C-alpha positions, 0 to 999 in steps of 0.5 A: 978408647975402644972400651970407652966408646962401647961403654959410652954407647951402653950408657947412652942406651941405659939413659934412654931407658931411664928416661923412657921409664920416667915418661912412660912412653910406649916407643923406644928407638935404640937403632944405630942406623946413623952410626956406621962405625962398629964401635959406636954400636950396642953389643948388649942390651941393658937388663933394665929394658925389661922394666919398660912393660908399657912398650908397644914399639921397640927398634934395636936395628943396626947394632951388633947385638950378639944376644938378647936378654931373656927378660925381654920376654916381659915386654908383653905389650910389644906389637913391633920389634925391629932387629934388622942388621944385627949380624949373627945373633942368638935369639932366646926362645922366650921371645915366643912369649911376645904374643901381641907382636904384629910386626917382626923384622929379622933381616940380616940376623944370621938365621939358618932356620926359622925359629920355632918360637915364632909359631906362637906369635899368632897375631903377626901381620908382618914378618921379614926374614930376608937376607939370611941363610934359610934353606927351608921353611917350616910347614907351620909357617902356614899357621900364622894366618894373620900374616899380610906381609911376608918377605923371605927374599935373599935366602937359600930356599929351593922350594916353598911349603904348600902350607903357605896357601893357608895365609888367606890374608897375605897381600905381599909375598917376596921370594926374590933372590933364592934358588926356587925353581917351581912354585906350589900350585896351592898359591892360587888359594891366596885370595888377597895376594896383591904383590908377588916379587919373584926375582927371576933371571938375575935375581936368583930364582930359576923359574922357567915359566909362570904356572897356569894358576897365576891367571886365577890370582885376581888381585895381582 
């Protein structure tokens, strides 16, 4: 029965993809948020998904995808990709070819480090890396200079790179529930920052006091 259920879920996904191909839609939702049972979730994607070349928005959240097909990189029009809550998954480097991406959610995907291919996604405006096992952030994160929203909460971070100050469009930064004790002074160079979630005390970070530059962040 377990195999039958798995096959059924896969078959349903295939049917949705076929339907999307016929109708030429630009959005596809294969999320299983409404199905709490593990056996009702996708653990692999049909290869046929790579034929949906017109897709702009793809939601694969709340499944149990162990990996993604390399061919997903052929969806070069994609602007939004949601992989939230898939547990530990292997992400192919070819995802770096999705250079039109503006929004990427990798919440709870078992990340131990920020994937290098992210560096190529220069149009990203929203990036959610929360609820993973990140211990450090690469300095090149500061090169994603279109970012407006960055969530790195619920990780194992002990510090932030100075290079974050290059994110001049950043409006929302969430660093709650980490192990950060000091903030880089360079954060004062974020002219558009409106929301800064620190999560001190019960929420993990042990910031003893707020740095003096905070007064200069006029948008907060």
